[in-house]
N, C-alpha and C positions, 0 to 999 in steps of 0.2 A: 603557689611559687607556679605554678604550671598550668598549660591549656591545652584546651584540641581545636584543631579547625578540621573542618567538612572541607575537602575540595575536588571539586569537578572541574576540568576542563575541556571535557567534550571528546575526550580521544577515547573513555571505554566509560558503560552503563555504569560499573561501583564507582564510587567515591573513594577518595586517598583521606587518610587521616595524617594531619598533620601534629606533630606534640612542641610547641614551644614553652620557654621560659623564663623567669624574670629577671637571668641577668643577661639578657635583651635590653638596649635603649628604650626601643619603640613599645616595650613590653604593654603599660598603662594604653596606648594606641591601640596596639594590636586586641586587646580583650575587649574594647568596645566597639571592634568591630561587628556588624550585623550581616544577615544574609543579602548577598550580591555585590558584596565586595570585590573586586580583583588585586591580587596579591600575588606579587611574586616570589617563590621559595626557594633557597639555597641549604642543604644538609644533608645527612648523610640515609642512606635507606637501609633499615631495619627490618630481618626479619621477625614476626610477632606470632610463629605457630601457636601461642596459649591463649590469645585472644583470638575476635571474631573476625577482625581482616590480617590476613596471610602476612602482611606487612606494613609497615609506615615509616617515616619520613621525621627523624630525630634534627628540626630544624635550627639552623645556627644565624639565622637572617631572615626576615621578613621583610617584605617592602609591599611597601601600600598604593598599588601602580593607580588606583579609583575607589574612594570611598562609596560608600550606599547610602541612601537617602532613606531617614527613616521610617517613612512611608512605602517602603518597598511593598510590591505587592501581591509576591510570592513569599510565602512561611512555610517552615518547615511541618507540613500540615496538607490533606488532603484538599483540594480545590476542585469544585464542579465545572464541567463542559462548560457550562454558561458563563459561570464567570472566566473561563481562564478568553473564552470570545470576547472578551472586551479587553484583551491584554495580550493580544494577537504579537504582538512583537516580544513575549516575554514566554509564550508558552512553550516553546520548543526546550527550556531548560528545564522541562518539569519531567521527571519518570517515564511517564505515559506519554510524552509524545518525542522522547528521547529514546524508549523503545519502540514505538511505531515506527518513526523514521529511519532509524537503524536496520528496523527486517523492511523496510521497503527498500530501502538501498540495495540491501546485498540478496532482497528477490529479483530488482531488477540487474544486477550483474549475474543470476546466476542463469535467467533467462538468457541474457547472451551468453553466456560460456556454454551453454546447452547447446544453440544451437549452433555456435559457432565450434564447437567441438564436433557437431556431425555435417559441416560441410554447407551447413546452409551460408546464404548469401546476404547483408543486413541491405535493406531497402526504404530509402528514406521516402514518402509516398506526400502528395503536399497538402498541407492544410488549408488551401485554399479551392476552392474548385466548384466548378460548376455542373457536377454531375451531384446527384442522392444518392450515389451507390446502392440501385436496387429498391428504393424506397425505404432504407433502412430506420429512417425516424425523422422526425422535425430538423429541420435545419435552421443553424443561424444567418442570419443573409450578411451579407461583406458587400458594403457601397460606398464610393466617397462622397455622395451626397444628400442620403441622410431621408427622411421624410420631407417631402417638397410639393405643396400645391401648383408647381409653377410649367408642367410638364400636361400636356392634353393626351399623350399616350403613352406605352411602356415602351414602344420604340427610339422616341423622343430622349424617355427617362435615360435609358441605358447608352444612347449615344454620347451623351455627357458625363456617363461615368469614368471610371480608372479602367474597369473591367471590358464595357462594353458590352455584356450581357449580363445573365440574373449568375452571382457567383454566392459562395458560402462556404463555413468552417465543414470542414469533412466531417463523415460521420463514419467513416471506413477507410482504409488504405486498401481495401479488398479489389477494386477492380484496377489498379495500378499492380498490384502484389500477384495479379491473377497475367497478367502483361510480362513479367518481371520474370515469373517461372516457366512462362512458356520459351524465356529465351536461357536460364542457369538451371533451374530444374528444381532447385529447389529453395527457397528464400523465408525471409519471415519480416514485418514490418512491427516495429516499438515504437508507439508514440502519440500524442496527448488528438481524443479524436472527441466532437461536440453534439450533444443530444440537446432539442428544443424542447421537449417532449414536457410538459407543467405537470410529471407526476412524484408526487411528494413523498418516495418512500425512500429506504435504504438501500433499496437498490437501481434507484434511478439517478445518476446526477447529472449537472450541464456538462461537465469536464471531467473524463477518462482514461488512464491511458491502455491504449489497447494493443494485446500481442496477435497478430494475424500471421501462422505461417501458412504456405503456399508449396505443395509439392504436387510438380506434371506428372500424367499418370497415375496417382495415387487412389487406390481403390480404400471405400470405408473401415476395414479393420486396422487400413495402415495409419489412417487419421487418429483412430482411436488410439493405438498403440504410440505414438509420437506424444499424446494428450497426455498419457497414464504415465509413461516415463517423463518427459518435464515435471509434471506435479512432483513424483516422487522426489525426481534430480533436486527442486529447487527448496523443498520442505526437508531433507537431509541437507543439503548444504545451511540454510538456516539453523536448524538442530544442533549443527556440529561448531558454529563460527560465532551465534547468539544464544548461548545458553540461558545468559540469565537474563535476558529480556523473555523469554519465553519464559521462564519461571515466576517471572513479574508478573506477565498475563496469565499464567498458570492462579496467581495466587491470588490476582485480586479483581480479574475479570473473567473470568471461566474457566472455572476447577475441571480438572481432568483433560485441560488441553493438550499436554503433554503425552497423556496417554494416547490420546486420539491420534494423536500426527504420529505418534510412533507406528500404531497400527493400521493409519493411512501406509508408512511406506514398507511395511510387512507382509503384506496382504494383496493377490489382484482383488483388480475394480471387477463388479460385478456388471453384466451386459444383459440388458434387458428388452426385447420388444416391446414397441406400444402396446400392440394388443394384452399382451399378457399384462401390462404394468395395469391398464383399464380392470381387467379382470380383478387382482388385487388390490384396486382401490374400491371397488364395486362390494367384496368382501369383506373390506374395511369393517371394524367393529366402531363406528364413529360416523359422526354426521359431521362431511365436511364445509363450509362456508359455502364453496363453488362445487354444482351437482358435477356426476363423475358420468358422461355416457361415451363411447367412442366415436371420435371425430372431434371432441374436446379439446384446447389447451391446458397440459398440465400445468396446474398455478403451483405457487411453492407449500404451501400446505401440503398439498398431493407428493410433492417431491421431497418434500422433509420425512415425508410415514414411510416412504418408500426406503429413503437410503437410511434412515435415524432408526426407524423402527424395526421393518422387513431383516433389510439386508444390514444395516450397521455399518456402514461403506460406503465409498463412491461407487456407484451406476450411471453409468451410459444407456442410456434410452433409446433405442432405434425403430427403424421405421424402415 
């Protein structure tokens, strides 16, 4: 004589329960709807403090705006990331991607708020550039000609290209940012950067969004303070505004995440000299995949040992 609909309209992470009854003319049609259908609901919002949800809608009218096919590929179960890659047009509707994109959106907004509240000027730096920004990484070349055997030398090739010279996608906005900082004092860039390094690890991607503050006449302690304040500001903002999303991550992806984030916001970050870091690693009761000696680049395993097992909080390593 009645049924329940779980409604999700994209405005909030949690769903809304709809209760419909058999006094509706289209009761049978509604009862046969499957996952993914689009509906318009009119009814009364009712408090339900004794139930799992704080409130629900007692529907007076449910209109089917768009039916869903029987083979709709998203069902009420966990799907693997590999499977979701095959339906990229639907995966933003899953809990995982809903939570990720909401948190990412809020992080981006918090970054802008942090710098704007502190008098920084937002600068948009070029995405197509002729500079390699201090050799920060391999660049993706940009050309209107593409690969061609028609040209005998590089000069003739670029003479016929749109830019007239070698150009590529930016690996960083740092160079233009430094120029702007000398005019405005404090600036930040926030936009996509591109690296053509063929490193297939979770820490190397071809395209990523890059936050780069530049402060004229700042010393290392000043930059460290800005970085620590920014990270704490963003985490506090996300914890306040996305509690359900973070609880979802804590339950399904990383146990103890909420406690870790809270600890980061409540404690000062450690500052460790590079030489002292090397000594700590040499005394470690474990064998690292990458040998440790003064002058070596610290690898992920070294950084994680220092932050997660020695200090148990974020650490600035300085030289």
